[in-house]
C-alpha atoms as one frame of an Amber mdcrd trajectory, in Angstrom:
protein
   0.918   4.855 -16.321  -1.324   3.457 -13.587  -4.500   5.162 -12.375  -5.084
   5.356  -8.632  -8.634   6.557  -8.020  -8.567   5.985  -4.275  -5.715   8.460
  -3.850  -7.852  11.258  -5.254 -10.493  10.621  -2.596  -8.085  10.602   0.351
  -5.826  13.578  -0.506  -8.311  16.349   0.468  -9.112  14.553   3.722  -5.468
  14.343   4.740  -4.728  17.932   3.676  -7.680  19.261   5.676  -6.738  17.110
   8.646  -3.390  18.833   9.155  -4.905  22.293   9.482  -7.666  21.169  11.832
  -5.335  19.316  14.170  -2.810  22.163  14.297  -5.554  24.655  15.151  -6.665
  22.399  18.010  -3.080  22.256  19.264  -2.723  26.028  19.150  -6.039  26.483
  20.973  -4.978  24.086  23.740  -1.582  25.749  24.149  -3.147  29.215  24.081
  -5.605  28.255  26.790  -2.893  26.820  29.032  -0.725  29.905  28.476  -3.583
  32.232  29.460  -4.260  30.173  32.571  -0.590  30.558  33.585   0.227  26.865
  33.466   3.247  27.393  31.178   5.165  29.505  33.667   7.014  26.587  35.299
   9.663  25.180  32.873   9.177  21.543  33.952   5.403  21.760  33.656   5.723
  23.628  30.336   7.855  20.840  28.856   5.398  18.190  30.065   2.372  20.039
  28.618   4.005  20.754  25.255   5.318  17.200  24.785   1.961  15.762  25.852
   0.094  17.950  23.379   2.501  17.086  20.550   2.131  13.375  21.324  -1.652
  13.776  21.305  -1.416  15.542  17.934   0.549  12.616  16.461  -1.947  10.081
  17.793  -4.899  12.073  16.430  -3.280  12.391  12.989  -2.510   8.668  12.859
  -5.995   7.605  13.938  -7.825   9.919  11.541  -5.531   8.971   8.640  -6.208
   5.279   9.301  -9.961   5.912   9.458  -9.807   7.894   6.193  -7.790   5.130
   4.511 -10.271   2.512   5.748 -13.196   4.538   4.424 -11.531   4.857   1.030
 -10.815   1.139   0.907 -14.458   0.424   1.781 -15.742   2.854  -0.856 -13.398
   1.430  -3.487 -15.300  -1.857  -3.249 -18.345  -0.150  -4.771 -16.617   2.037
  -7.368 -15.883   0.136 -10.582 -12.358   0.235 -11.969 -11.958   2.014 -15.315
 -11.348  -0.346 -18.235  -7.709  -0.639 -19.247  -6.789  -0.104 -22.897  -6.096
  -3.300 -24.855  -2.391  -4.015 -25.388  -1.125  -3.347 -28.875   0.106  -6.277
 -30.927   3.270  -4.635 -32.130   4.006  -1.535 -30.094   7.397  -0.882 -31.732
   6.107  -0.769 -35.324   2.633   0.589 -34.702   1.499   3.649 -36.614  -0.660
   6.368 -35.205  -4.164   6.486 -36.576  -5.594   9.947 -36.891  -9.270  10.382
 -36.253 -11.137  12.320 -38.916 -13.384  14.968 -37.478 -16.650  15.801 -39.135
 -16.862  19.404 -40.307 -19.636  21.561 -38.964 -21.628  23.847 -41.212 -20.931
  27.528 -40.800 -23.599  29.479 -38.905 -25.967  31.533 -41.033 -25.776  35.234
 -40.211 -29.310  36.595 -40.202 -28.281  40.071 -39.093 -30.348  39.846 -35.898
 -28.698  39.846 -32.482 -28.781  36.560 -30.584 -29.888  38.195 -27.365 -31.233
  41.510 -26.154 -33.757  43.840 -27.745 -33.949  44.103 -31.496 -33.569  47.709
 -32.595
């Protein structure tokens, strides 16, 4: 499996972008509706298509800027080291790590926190 660190940095930006741009679109359309500019069908079609085109342009520009920023930042972030390839992957055996045992805690009878009664 391949690790893509840059993708983790750009996903929240793109997800947040969609909500912000759609709220701007709804605010613009709400303002034009309250001003009465959507009453004429020809003008309504022109305003709605213009706003949707503007939304697409804004999303494309901001996504390109976010991708450029991630590419610039990836120049300074070191890549994680890849594991060495195994010599014989088909016949390799799994090595189990032995964990050191911890000593059991000594019960003194006193509470660990709070007032001692």
